[in-house]
N, C-alpha and C positions, 0 to 999 in steps of 0.2 A: 460527534460526542453525543451519547444519549443520556445525560445526566437530568435529573427532575429536581428543581429547587423547592424549599419548603420555607417561607419567610414569615415572620412575626411582623404585623402591622398595625398601627394606631389610627383610628379614625375619630374626629370629632364631628358629629352630625350637626347641622343647622338647628335641629330639635333640642339640643342641648344634652345629647347623650355620647359618652366615649364608648367606642366599640373595638374591642382587640380580637384579632382572628389570625389565621394561618392561611397564607395564599400560595397555591402550587403554581410553579412559573417553569418554563423551558429555560435550560442553561445554553446560551448561545455559544458558537465556537468563539474563542479569544481572538481578536485582532493580532496582527504581527508584534505590536509591543505589549500586548497584555497577558495576564496570567489569570487561572482559576484557582481559587484556593479553598479547600474544604475546611470550613471553620470547625475547629475543635476546641475552642475556648473562647468566650467573649464575656468581659465583665458587666455587671450591672452598676453603673456609676450614678451619681446623683444627676449628672448632665443627661444620661440617657432616660432617667426617670422624667426628667422634664417633657420629653416628648412622648414617652410611652404612656405616662399617667397624666402628666401635666395638672391642671387644677381640679380634675375630677374628685367626687367626693367617694374615697375608697370604702366608706361605711356603706354606700349603696351598691357594692359590686355584685353583680349576678352571673351565674353562668348557664350556658344551654349547649346542647349538642355534646358530642364526643369524638375523640381521636382527632384527626385533622380538620374535622367540622366543628370544633370547640368554637364558641363565641363567647365572651366575657363582655358585660356592659356596665357601666355606672354613670351616675347623673353628674353634670356639669353644671355648678351654680350659676345663675343668671349674671350674677356680677361679674363672672370670670369669662365670660363669652367673648366680651370685647377684646380681651388679652389673646385670645386665640383666633380672631378674626381671619387672619392670613392662611389659616390651615383648614379652615371649615370645609367639610365635605371630600376632603383628600386623604386617602388611605396611604399613611405615611410608614416606610420602613425604619426600623430602629437599630441601635447598636452602632456607637462610635468608632469602637477597636475591637480587635481580635488577633487570633493566631490560628495557623493550621498549615496543612499539607498543600503543596502545589500540585494538582492533579491534571492539569492542561496548560499548555504555555503556547504562544504564539510563535511566529518563525523566525523573529529577532532572535540574534545571539544572546542579547542580554535577558530576554524571556526563558530562552531555552536553556540557560545556565542554571535557573531556578527550578526546573522540573524536579520533583520529588522531593523536593526541600522543605523544611519546615520554617515558615517566616511569620512575621508579625505585620499587620497592616492597619491603616487609618484611614478612615473614607466613609463611614456610615453603613447603613444596610448590613450589619454585621450579625444580627439575630437572624441567621438564615444557614441552611446546609453549604451553601456556595456563595462565594463572591468574587466577582470578575473586577480586577483593578490594574493599572499601569505597573509594569515590571518594576519600574524605577521607585515605585511608592512603597515596595516590599523592603523589611528588614529582615534579611536571614539570621536565624537564631543560632547562637555557638553551638558547638558540640556538647551534648549531655542536657540540653534544654528540652523542654516539654512544652507543649501549647499553653498548659496552665501558667508556666514561668513567663511566656511571652505576651499572654492574653491582655495584660494591662502595662505594656511597656511603652505605651504613648501617652495617653492622657496624665495619669498620676506623675510618673518620672519626669516628664517634660514640664509640667506645671511646677513641680518642685524646684526643679533646675531653672525655670523662667523667673521664680521668685528671687532666688540669690543672684541671678544675672540682672534682673531689675534694681536690686539693692545697688548693685555695682554701677551700673549705667546711670542711677540717679543720685550717687554719692552719699548714699547712707552706709553705715558699718555694721548693723544689726538688725534683726528681724524679729517681729512678733506675730505669732501664728494662733489661730482658733481652731477649735475641733481637733486639737493637735494628736489625739491618740489614734486618728484615723490611718488608714494604708498610707495616703499621701503624707500625713504628718509624720510618721515614722520615717519615711524616706527621706523628708526634708531634715530631720535630726541626724540622719546618718551623713548626708551630705554636708551639713553645718559642722559636724563634729571633724568630718574628714579634711574639710576645707578651712577649718579654723573660724568659722563665722558664729558670731554670738546670736543665740537664738532664745526667745523666751516663748514658752508653750502654755497656752490656756486651754485647760480641761474643765470638765464638769464633774467630777467624781475621784474618789481615791483610787478605784479599780483603773481609771484611765491614766492617772498620774503613775500608777505602778507599771503600766505598760511602757510608758516613756523612760522611766527612770532605769527600768531593766536593760534598756538598750543603751543607757548612758547619758540620757538627757540632763542637762546641768540646771536648767531654770525652768521649773513646772509650777504653776500657779492654778488654783481651782477656783472657778468662779462662784461655786456653790458655797464657799467658805464665808464667815462674817469679815474675815480679815483680808478679802480679795484685793481691795484697792492698795491698801498697805503693801500687800506682797507683790502687786503687780509694779507699784512704783519703785520697789526695792530692786526688781529683777531688771527692769527698764534702765535704772540708773547703773546698776552692774553691768550691763551690755552695752549701754548707750543707743539703743534701739530706737529710730525715728521712722522706722517703715512697718506697718502692719498689713497683714494679709488674713481677711475675715471669712470665714466659710458660713457664719451664721446668718450674717445679713440683716435681720430684723431684730428688734429690740435696741437696747442702749449699750451693746459691747463695743461698738466700733466707737462711739463716743467716750467710754470709759478708757479706751486704749489711748486716745488722743489726750484726753484729760491727764492720764499718768505720764504721758510722754511730757507735756507742758509743765507739769508739777517738777518733774525730774530735772528738766533743762533750766526752769527759773530759779532752781537752788543754787546753781552755779554761774548764770549769766547775770550781767549788771540789770537792774531794775529798768523795766520799760512799762508804761501806761499801756503799751499795745502788747505785751506779753513777750514771750521768747521770739528772737528774730530766725530761729532755726525752724526750717520746714519741717513740718510733721505730716505724714501721708497714710492713708488706711485705704486699701484696696478691697472692695467686696467682690470674692470670686465664687461664691456660692450662696444660696437661700435656703439652708436648713430651716430657718425660721421666715414664715411668709408675712410676719408682723411689720408693720412700718419701721423704717430707721429711724430712731430718734437721736438727734444731735441737739445739745444744749450749749450754755455758755461754758467758759473755762479753758479754752484751747489757745488762746492768744488770737493773733491775727495770721500767722504763718502756718496754715494747715489745709489739706485737701482730703476729700473722700471721693473715691471714684469707683469704676467697674474694672475688673480685670478679665480677660479671656485668653486662653492659650494660642487660638489662631491668629487673631491680630498681633500678637507679641512675635510669633515666629515669622510673620510676614514683616515685621519691623526689623528684626535682626538679619534677615536674609538667609537665602539657602546655605551659604558656607557656614555661618554660624549655628544654624538648625543641624547641619550635618554633624558638626561637632558634639552637640548635645546628644543626638541619636546615637553616636558612636560610643559616647560614655554609657548610655543606658546599655547597649549591648555587652559592653564589657564588663559592667557591673550588676549584670542581670539577676544572678543568684545571690547577691550580697546587698548592696545598697538598694536596689531597687526591687528585691523580691517582695511579692503580693502573697496573702495569706487569704484563703476563702473560708466562708463558714459553710457553704454548700454548692455542690454543682447540680444545675438543673437541665432537663432535657427541655426543649421547646413547649412540650405539652404541660410539663410540671411548671414551667414559668407562667403559665395561664391558669394555673390553680388559684382560686379566689384568697383561700387563707395564705398561700405563699405570696401571692402579690402584696396583700397587707404586710407581712413581714419584712420583705425587702424594701418596701415604701416608707417604712419607719426611719430608714436610713441612719440606723443606730451605730455609733462609734464602735468600731472594732469587729463589725459585722460587715461581710462582703459576699456578695453572690456572685457566680458565674454560671453561664449557659453554655453548655456542649450541644449545639443544634445536631450534631450527629449521634448523639447518645442514643 
């Protein structure tokens, strides 16, 4: 099989410099249980940016070379180098998920059955023209779906479903979600509306609030308004939410959510000097803000803040439950789990300096996709 791969890589040098480049690689023949997928759509998620750009200062981005030889560099602050020590001087492929056409398959019946099919895959290294994976890892897309439909059918959909499943497993009855007008946030709203789950959405502008209200969101509060805490308490009281998922991470928002939960609960429970006995939990699953997370008093003694990642969750619930979640995503790909993209880029366009600055802003309502074979 004479295929040549072009793969986007991210390197942080010991000298404190980020280097983005394109690497040409041969595509080996697949093993009996493997398939080769021509990637036709792969999203730029915040989790991808953590590897692609990391802590580099995008104000210092510079470009040299052209075509397949383009190289983009940026300075990494000295204070951040310790955080990336494990990846120093390693050129790392990027891209968590993607979708495309199976162009080669191993000899096993499972692999051969996927030949020529449009599939979605998860497993890294997706910012490339071709990706080889185990046949069992591929999710065949339904008839009428496109690569753009399937490009984002793992990370955001499964994370949204995982949030609701976590709520059920931990005995909560409603959720709070921040940066709620994002693609993931819109999916979460559709899930909660369909499944009858109470959801409090926290946004930062009237425009973001409108996005959610237009799809039927019932409880939307704006953190930029002077009445934010009063509105948040009222929404939490209405839903009974005692679990939050925070995409912001930095600043005081996680603490404000816990405080609003405590105020709501304390209004109905018997007085205790230790505060409400009902456990309140906030999981931080993103870092849109790199500021320190600020926690103060006012939550009682029954509360927790922790991190949340999709992969450990899927490992925890097991293959059977994960398979059910994947099946739901496939069945509702064009409805509940539809993604919308601001722009589709080629690999070369993804290395344009101003374009990098645009997608690295991680603006709510904006989502970029790469088609490596464009």
